[in-house]
C-alpha positions as CSV (number, residue, x, y, z in Angstrom):
1,X,36.2,34.7,-67.7
2,X,36.3,31.1,-68.8
3,X,33.9,29.1,-70.9
4,X,33.5,25.5,-72.0
5,X,32.5,24.5,-75.5
6,X,30.6,21.4,-76.3
7,X,30.0,19.7,-79.7
8,X,27.1,17.3,-80.2
9,X,26.9,15.3,-83.5
10,X,23.4,13.9,-83.4
11,X,21.5,11.8,-85.9
12,X,19.4,14.8,-86.9
13,X,21.4,18.0,-86.0
14,X,25.0,18.9,-85.4
15,X,25.2,21.4,-82.5
16,X,27.6,23.5,-80.7
17,X,26.9,25.1,-77.3
18,X,29.1,27.4,-75.2
19,X,28.6,27.3,-71.4
20,X,29.9,29.5,-68.6
21,X,31.2,27.8,-65.5
22,X,27.9,28.2,-63.8
23,X,26.1,26.1,-66.4
24,X,24.4,28.9,-68.3
25,X,24.1,28.3,-72.1
26,X,25.8,31.4,-73.5
27,X,25.3,30.5,-77.1
28,X,23.9,27.6,-79.2
29,X,24.3,27.0,-82.9
30,X,22.9,24.1,-85.0
31,X,23.0,22.7,-88.5
32,X,20.6,20.0,-89.9
33,X,22.6,17.8,-92.3
34,X,20.5,15.6,-94.5
35,X,21.0,11.8,-94.4
36,X,21.4,10.0,-97.6
37,X,19.6,6.7,-98.2
38,X,21.3,5.1,-101.3
39,X,19.8,1.7,-100.6
40,X,17.2,-0.1,-98.4
41,X,18.2,0.4,-94.8
42,X,21.2,2.6,-95.6
43,X,21.6,5.9,-93.7
44,X,24.8,7.8,-94.6
45,X,26.4,11.2,-94.6
46,X,29.6,12.6,-96.2
47,X,32.1,12.6,-93.4
48,X,33.8,15.7,-94.7
49,X,30.5,17.5,-94.9
50,X,29.9,16.6,-91.3
51,X,33.3,18.1,-90.4
52,X,32.4,21.2,-92.3
53,X,29.1,21.5,-90.4
54,X,31.1,21.2,-87.1
55,X,33.3,24.1,-88.1
56,X,30.3,26.2,-89.1
57,X,28.4,25.7,-85.8
58,X,31.6,26.4,-83.8
59,X,32.1,29.7,-85.6
60,X,28.4,30.6,-85.3
61,X,28.3,29.8,-81.5
62,X,31.5,31.9,-81.0
63,X,30.0,34.8,-82.9
64,X,26.7,34.6,-80.9
65,X,28.6,34.4,-77.6
66,X,30.7,37.6,-78.2
67,X,33.7,36.1,-76.4
68,X,37.4,35.9,-77.1
69,X,38.4,32.4,-78.3
70,X,41.1,32.5,-75.6
71,X,38.3,32.3,-73.0
72,X,37.4,28.8,-74.1
73,X,39.1,26.6,-71.5
74,X,38.4,23.2,-73.1
75,X,36.3,21.5,-75.7
76,X,34.0,18.5,-75.0
77,X,32.6,16.3,-77.7
78,X,29.8,13.7,-78.0
79,X,28.1,12.0,-80.9
80,X,25.7,9.2,-81.7
81,X,27.2,5.8,-80.9
82,X,28.2,3.1,-83.4
83,X,27.8,3.6,-87.1
84,X,31.2,3.8,-88.7
85,X,33.7,6.0,-90.5
86,X,36.2,4.2,-92.8
87,X,39.4,6.1,-93.2
88,X,42.7,5.6,-95.0
89,X,46.3,6.0,-93.7
90,X,45.9,9.8,-93.9
91,X,42.6,9.5,-92.0
92,X,40.7,10.6,-95.1
93,X,37.2,8.9,-95.5
94,X,37.1,6.2,-98.1
95,X,33.3,5.7,-97.8
96,X,30.4,7.8,-96.5
97,X,30.0,7.9,-92.7
98,X,27.3,5.4,-91.5
99,X,24.7,6.8,-89.2
100,X,23.4,5.0,-86.1
101,X,20.0,4.4,-87.7
102,X,21.6,2.3,-90.5
103,X,19.9,-1.1,-90.9
104,X,21.7,-2.7,-93.9
105,X,23.1,-5.4,-91.6
106,X,19.8,-6.5,-90.1
107,X,20.1,-10.0,-91.6
108,X,23.4,-10.4,-89.9
109,X,21.8,-9.6,-86.6
110,X,19.3,-12.4,-87.2
111,X,22.0,-14.8,-88.2
112,X,24.2,-14.1,-85.2
113,X,21.2,-14.7,-82.9
114,X,20.1,-17.9,-84.6
115,X,23.6,-19.5,-85.1
116,X,24.8,-18.9,-81.5
117,X,27.4,-16.2,-82.3
118,X,25.7,-13.7,-80.1
119,X,25.5,-16.2,-77.2
120,X,29.2,-17.0,-77.7
121,X,30.5,-13.5,-77.3
122,X,27.9,-12.3,-74.8
123,X,30.0,-13.1,-71.7
124,X,32.6,-10.7,-73.0
125,X,30.3,-7.9,-74.4
126,X,27.3,-8.2,-72.1
127,X,25.2,-6.9,-75.0
128,X,22.8,-8.1,-77.6
129,X,23.7,-7.1,-81.2
130,X,21.9,-4.5,-83.2
131,X,22.2,-3.5,-86.9
132,X,24.3,-0.3,-86.7
133,X,27.0,-1.8,-84.5
134,X,30.5,-2.4,-85.9
135,X,30.1,-6.0,-84.8
136,X,27.6,-6.6,-87.7
137,X,28.5,-3.7,-90.1
138,X,32.1,-5.0,-90.5
139,X,31.0,-8.5,-91.5
140,X,28.5,-7.0,-93.9
141,X,31.3,-4.9,-95.5
142,X,33.5,-8.0,-95.6
143,X,30.9,-9.9,-97.6
144,X,29.3,-7.1,-99.7
145,X,31.9,-4.3,-100.1
146,X,35.4,-5.8,-99.4
147,X,37.0,-3.1,-101.5
148,X,36.1,-0.6,-98.8
149,X,37.8,-2.6,-96.1
150,X,40.9,-3.1,-98.3
151,X,41.2,0.7,-98.6
152,X,40.6,1.2,-94.8
153,X,43.5,1.8,-92.3
154,X,41.3,3.1,-89.5
155,X,37.8,2.2,-88.4
156,X,36.4,5.1,-86.4
157,X,33.3,6.4,-84.7
158,X,32.1,9.7,-85.9
159,X,33.2,11.3,-82.6
160,X,36.7,9.9,-83.2
161,X,36.8,11.3,-86.6
162,X,35.7,14.8,-85.6
163,X,38.1,14.8,-82.7
164,X,41.0,13.8,-85.0
165,X,40.1,16.8,-87.3
166,X,40.3,19.1,-84.3
167,X,43.5,17.7,-82.9
168,X,45.4,15.6,-85.4
169,X,45.5,12.9,-82.7
170,X,43.8,9.6,-83.3
171,X,42.1,7.8,-80.4
172,X,39.0,5.9,-79.6
173,X,37.0,6.5,-76.4
174,X,36.0,4.1,-73.7
175,X,32.2,4.6,-73.3
176,X,31.6,4.4,-77.0
177,X,34.0,1.6,-77.6
178,X,32.2,-0.4,-75.0
179,X,29.0,-0.2,-77.0
180,X,30.3,-1.8,-80.2
181,X,30.0,-5.5,-79.1
182,X,33.7,-5.8,-79.9
183,X,35.0,-5.0,-76.5
184,X,35.5,-7.2,-73.4
185,X,34.0,-5.1,-70.7
186,X,36.1,-6.8,-68.0
187,X,39.5,-6.0,-69.6
188,X,38.1,-2.7,-71.2
189,X,39.9,-3.5,-74.4
190,X,39.0,-4.8,-77.9
191,X,38.9,-8.6,-77.7
192,X,40.7,-10.8,-80.4
193,X,38.4,-13.7,-79.5
194,X,35.3,-11.6,-80.5
195,X,36.9,-10.4,-83.8
196,X,37.8,-14.1,-84.6
197,X,34.3,-15.3,-83.7
198,X,32.8,-12.7,-86.0
199,X,35.3,-13.5,-88.8
200,X,36.8,-10.0,-88.9
201,X,40.1,-10.6,-87.2
202,X,41.9,-8.5,-89.9
203,X,40.0,-5.5,-88.6
204,X,41.3,-5.6,-85.0
205,X,44.4,-3.5,-85.8
206,X,42.2,-0.9,-87.6
207,X,40.8,0.4,-84.3
208,X,42.8,3.2,-82.6
209,X,44.0,3.1,-79.0
210,X,41.4,4.0,-76.4
211,X,41.3,7.0,-74.0
212,X,39.0,7.4,-71.0
213,X,36.3,10.1,-71.4
214,X,37.8,12.7,-69.1
215,X,41.3,12.4,-70.5
216,X,42.7,15.1,-72.8
217,X,42.9,13.5,-76.2
218,X,44.7,16.3,-78.0
219,X,45.0,20.0,-78.6
220,X,43.4,22.2,-81.3
221,X,45.7,22.3,-84.3
222,X,46.6,25.5,-86.2
223,X,44.5,24.4,-89.2
224,X,41.5,23.6,-87.0
225,X,41.9,26.9,-85.2
226,X,41.9,28.8,-88.4
227,X,38.8,27.0,-89.7
228,X,36.8,27.2,-86.5
229,X,37.9,30.5,-85.0
230,X,39.1,28.9,-81.9
231,X,42.5,29.3,-80.3
232,X,45.3,26.9,-81.3
233,X,46.3,24.6,-78.5
234,X,42.9,24.6,-76.8
235,X,42.6,21.1,-75.0
236,X,40.0,18.6,-76.4
237,X,38.7,15.9,-74.1
238,X,38.2,12.3,-75.3
239,X,34.4,12.8,-74.9
240,X,31.4,10.5,-74.4
241,X,29.0,8.2,-76.2
242,X,25.9,10.3,-76.5
243,X,23.8,8.2,-74.1
244,X,26.5,8.9,-71.5
245,X,26.8,12.6,-72.2
246,X,23.0,13.0,-71.9
247,X,22.9,11.1,-68.6
248,X,25.8,13.1,-67.2
249,X,24.3,16.3,-68.5
250,X,21.1,15.4,-66.7
251,X,23.0,15.1,-63.5
252,X,22.7,11.3,-63.1
253,X,25.4,10.2,-60.6
254,X,23.8,7.2,-58.9
255,X,21.4,4.4,-59.4
256,X,18.5,6.2,-57.6
257,X,17.5,8.2,-60.7
258,X,16.1,7.2,-64.0
259,X,17.3,9.0,-67.1
260,X,14.8,9.6,-69.9
261,X,15.8,11.3,-73.2
262,X,12.8,11.8,-75.5
263,X,14.0,13.4,-78.7
264,X,14.8,11.7,-82.0
265,X,15.3,8.5,-79.9
266,X,13.5,7.3,-76.8
267,X,16.5,6.6,-74.6
268,X,15.9,5.2,-71.2
269,X,18.8,4.3,-68.8
270,X,20.1,4.0,-65.3
271,X,23.5,3.4,-63.6
272,X,24.2,0.1,-61.9
273,X,27.1,-1.9,-60.5
274,X,25.9,-5.2,-62.0
275,X,25.7,-6.4,-65.6
276,X,25.1,-10.1,-66.1
277,X,27.5,-12.3,-68.2
278,X,24.8,-15.0,-68.5
279,X,23.1,-14.9,-71.9
280,X,20.0,-16.6,-70.5
281,X,19.6,-13.9,-67.9
282,X,20.3,-11.0,-70.2
283,X,18.0,-8.0,-69.8
284,X,19.4,-4.9,-71.6
285,X,22.3,-3.3,-73.3
286,X,25.1,-2.8,-70.8
287,X,28.0,-0.4,-71.5
288,X,30.8,1.0,-69.4
289,X,29.6,4.3,-68.0
290,X,31.3,7.6,-67.3
291,X,31.7,6.6,-63.6
292,X,34.4,4.0,-62.9
293,X,32.9,0.7,-61.7
294,X,29.4,1.4,-62.9
295,X,27.6,0.2,-66.0
296,X,25.0,2.2,-67.9
297,X,21.9,0.0,-68.6
298,X,20.0,1.3,-71.6
299,X,17.0,0.5,-73.7
300,X,16.2,2.7,-76.7
301,X,14.8,3.0,-80.2
302,X,14.0,5.9,-82.5
303,X,10.4,5.9,-81.4
304,X,10.0,9.3,-79.7
305,X,9.4,12.9,-80.5
306,X,10.6,12.6,-84.1
307,X,7.2,10.9,-84.7
308,X,5.5,14.1,-83.5
309,X,7.8,16.2,-85.8
310,X,6.6,14.1,-88.7
311,X,3.0,15.0,-87.9
312,X,3.9,18.6,-87.6
313,X,5.8,18.7,-90.9
314,X,3.6,16.5,-93.0
315,X,0.1,17.5,-91.7
316,X,-0.1,20.6,-89.6
317,X,2.4,22.8,-91.5
318,X,0.9,22.0,-94.8
319,X,-2.4,23.4,-93.8
320,X,-1.2,26.1,-91.4
321,X,1.7,27.7,-93.4
322,X,1.5,31.0,-91.6
323,X,2.1,29.7,-88.1
324,X,5.5,29.7,-86.6
325,X,6.9,26.6,-84.9
326,X,6.3,28.2,-81.5
327,X,2.7,28.9,-82.4
328,X,2.2,25.3,-83.7
329,X,3.7,23.8,-80.6
330,X,1.5,26.0,-78.4
331,X,-1.6,25.1,-80.5
332,X,-0.8,21.3,-80.1
333,X,-0.3,21.5,-76.4
334,X,-3.6,23.4,-75.9
335,X,-5.5,21.0,-78.1
336,X,-4.1,17.9,-76.2
337,X,-4.6,19.5,-72.8
338,X,-8.3,20.1,-73.5
339,X,-8.8,16.5,-74.7
340,X,-9.7,14.2,-71.7
341,X,-7.7,11.0,-71.9
342,X,-10.9,9.0,-71.4
343,X,-12.7,10.6,-74.4
344,X,-10.8,8.7,-77.0
345,X,-9.4,5.1,-77.4
346,X,-7.2,5.9,-80.4
347,X,-3.7,4.3,-80.2
348,X,-0.7,5.6,-82.1
349,X,2.3,3.3,-82.5
350,X,5.4,5.6,-83.0
351,X,7.3,3.3,-85.3
352,X,7.8,5.7,-88.2
353,X,11.6,5.5,-87.9
354,X,12.2,2.2,-86.2
355,X,10.6,-0.4,-84.0
356,X,11.0,-1.5,-80.4
357,X,9.5,-5.0,-81.1
358,X,9.5,-6.6,-84.6
359,X,12.3,-5.3,-86.8
360,X,9.9,-4.9,-89.8
361,X,7.0,-3.3,-87.9
362,X,6.0,0.2,-88.8
363,X,3.9,3.0,-87.3
364,X,0.1,3.0,-87.1
365,X,-3.0,4.6,-85.8
366,X,-5.4,2.0,-84.4
367,X,-8.9,1.9,-83.0
368,X,-10.2,5.0,-84.7
369,X,-13.9,5.7,-84.9
370,X,-16.0,8.3,-86.7
371,X,-16.3,10.2,-83.4
372,X,-12.5,10.9,-83.3
373,X,-11.2,14.2,-84.5
374,X,-7.8,16.0,-84.9
375,X,-7.5,16.4,-81.1
376,X,-7.9,12.7,-80.5
377,X,-5.3,11.9,-83.1
378,X,-2.9,14.4,-81.7
379,X,-3.4,13.1,-78.1
380,X,-2.8,9.6,-79.4
381,X,0.6,10.8,-80.8
382,X,1.5,12.4,-77.4
383,X,0.5,9.2,-75.6
384,X,2.2,6.9,-78.0
385,X,5.5,8.7,-77.5
386,X,5.0,8.5,-73.7
387,X,4.1,4.8,-73.9
388,X,7.2,4.1,-75.9
389,X,9.2,5.4,-73.0
390,X,7.1,3.3,-70.6
391,X,7.7,0.2,-72.7
392,X,11.5,0.7,-72.6
393,X,11.4,1.4,-68.8
394,X,9.6,-1.9,-68.3
395,X,12.3,-3.5,-70.5
396,X,14.9,-2.3,-68.1
397,X,13.4,-4.9,-65.7
398,X,13.7,-2.9,-62.6
399,X,10.7,-1.9,-60.6
400,X,9.7,1.7,-61.4
401,X,9.0,2.4,-57.7
402,X,12.8,1.8,-56.9
403,X,13.6,5.2,-58.6
404,X,13.3,8.3,-56.5
405,X,12.5,10.3,-59.7
406,X,13.3,10.5,-63.4
407,X,15.2,13.2,-65.2
408,X,13.6,14.1,-68.5
409,X,15.3,15.9,-71.5
410,X,14.7,16.1,-75.2
411,X,11.8,17.7,-77.1
412,X,9.1,16.2,-74.8
413,X,10.5,18.0,-71.8
414,X,9.8,21.4,-73.5
415,X,6.0,20.7,-73.2
416,X,4.5,20.9,-69.7
417,X,1.5,18.9,-71.1
418,X,3.8,16.1,-72.3
419,X,6.0,16.1,-69.2
420,X,3.0,15.8,-66.9
421,X,1.7,12.9,-69.1
422,X,5.0,11.1,-68.6
423,X,4.7,11.5,-64.8
424,X,1.2,10.3,-64.8
425,X,2.0,7.3,-67.0
426,X,5.1,6.2,-65.0
427,X,3.7,7.3,-61.6
428,X,7.0,8.8,-60.5
429,X,8.1,12.4,-60.3
430,X,9.5,13.8,-63.5
431,X,12.2,16.5,-63.3
432,X,13.1,18.6,-66.3
433,X,16.3,20.5,-66.8
434,X,17.2,24.1,-67.5
435,X,18.8,24.6,-70.9
436,X,18.3,22.7,-74.1
437,X,21.6,21.1,-74.9
438,X,21.9,18.2,-72.5
439,X,24.4,16.2,-74.5
440,X,26.7,19.1,-75.0
441,X,26.4,19.9,-71.3
442,X,27.5,16.4,-70.4
443,X,30.4,16.7,-72.9
444,X,31.7,20.0,-71.3
445,X,31.4,18.6,-67.8
446,X,33.9,15.9,-68.9
447,X,36.1,18.5,-70.6
448,X,36.1,20.6,-67.4
449,X,37.4,17.6,-65.5
450,X,40.0,16.9,-68.2
451,X,41.5,20.4,-68.1
452,X,41.3,20.7,-64.3
453,X,38.5,23.2,-63.9
454,X,36.5,20.6,-62.0
455,X,38.2,18.1,-59.6
456,X,35.7,15.4,-60.6
457,X,32.4,14.8,-62.4
458,X,30.4,15.3,-59.1
459,X,31.7,18.9,-58.9
460,X,31.1,19.4,-62.6
461,X,27.4,18.3,-62.2
462,X,27.0,20.4,-59.1
463,X,28.1,23.5,-60.9
464,X,26.8,22.9,-64.4
465,X,23.4,21.1,-64.1
466,X,20.3,23.0,-63.0
467,X,16.9,21.5,-62.4
468,X,13.9,22.9,-64.1
469,X,10.3,22.0,-63.1
470,X,9.2,18.9,-61.3
471,X,6.0,17.2,-62.3
472,X,4.4,15.1,-59.6
473,X,2.3,12.0,-60.7
474,X,-1.4,12.4,-60.3
475,X,-2.9,9.3,-58.6
476,X,-6.2,9.9,-60.4
477,X,-4.6,9.2,-63.7
478,X,-2.7,6.0,-62.7
479,X,-5.5,3.6,-63.6
480,X,-6.5,5.5,-66.8
481,X,-3.0,5.3,-68.2
482,X,-2.5,1.7,-67.0
483,X,-5.5,0.7,-69.1
484,X,-4.4,2.8,-72.1
485,X,-0.9,1.4,-71.9
486,X,-2.3,-2.2,-71.9
487,X,-4.1,-1.2,-75.2
488,X,-0.8,0.2,-76.5
489,X,0.9,-3.1,-75.8
490,X,-1.9,-4.9,-77.7
491,X,-1.3,-2.5,-80.6
492,X,2.4,-3.4,-80.7
493,X,1.4,-7.1,-81.0
494,X,-0.9,-6.1,-83.9
495,X,1.7,-4.3,-85.9
496,X,4.2,-7.1,-85.2
497,X,1.7,-9.6,-86.5
498,X,1.1,-7.4,-89.6
499,X,4.9,-7.3,-90.2
500,X,5.0,-11.1,-90.1
501,X,2.1,-11.4,-92.5
502,X,3.6,-8.8,-94.9
503,X,6.9,-10.8,-95.0
504,X,5.2,-13.9,-96.4
505,X,3.3,-12.0,-99.1
């Protein structure tokens, strides 16, 4: 029997999942690797420790699956996009790996917007710049840590680095490279004009050649096989940017469906054949998708279920130490379900880990009265996470009614209460998925195409993706959530105003 193995290097957990060719998750293993914050806005990890964690989860997943390594037909890989790994001639890290939540270069984002740099390169990139992109991180290192760049032969994404450790072959990958604001999306190549405009022309040759997602990018080396327990020579596909892997793993193959990923990040996206080159008509971040000829339009921030996890860890677990995670989640769902949405006007802004509006805005509970209790606070968190997705969907600037349905994955999809709330707030059907590892599933679909198991992505999706439960929107809740969402938007204006006031103190 044949299996496909997927690796997903996320901002929170590093995961490995093994799937049979009918899409069943045979085994899953995960490691949580802490993020270091050595300075304001810095988020880093030791790249070699990340590789070690990858090896560990592969070994654990193989052990759980009770299969012969020879039965693994191919390996797929995905990871968070952007951030950076700086490596020398031997592809050894010369600086900690920068995670996609890094904000050290935020001032460069502001500068490039105000001085016209972003406008100048936009017709090539079709993207606005954000702080963890190589387009701003490299100028920051040029000005603040030039010694790192002087030691660097290769500038890699985390996925590139892990794939190199598996195969000994060094490549970039198209979907992720297209998200760096360094690529011309027309030519599908890194653009010297962009590098010159950003003042980092010396870095152009530090980027490896690019492979397409469903191409084989190498084969497992003897050393990697020994460390991981896999078979030497197992093919490894180039892989995907995680937003692509999650959309593909959700079964998104056309522009008729909205993809919602509500986990650490609130990621909201759809496929389209059009992406403007006019800066004044820009709407969202456009990247090259996993389907030739289509762009992936995306709007996202780390404003989703991670905020709920904070409440669980910092509040509930401290006072309910004997409850298991499953018991806590069940307790929370029951409490929220019993709370009528009309009974409380508490608003929660889920900006604990990042903002969707002002860059310096933070999370908040607003409009609390003495009549509000723990159930009201908890429902506000659930609603705040849902409204964060609604906010992003509106930012996509496409009428919600034009989607036939939305596919929902991530932690929110594990809660029927939360999933129904999402359907009621958006007023479109919400379809969840079987299995928990959507990103790894997308990665193995690509690997299956790369090694010839599937003739194309459509066949891979047909065989590997299974729908879970569908939540139909309830008309009676449309007006309730319309009004509550309007209050949420007012709350966003309030925290933005606070952020501006705090800046001048």
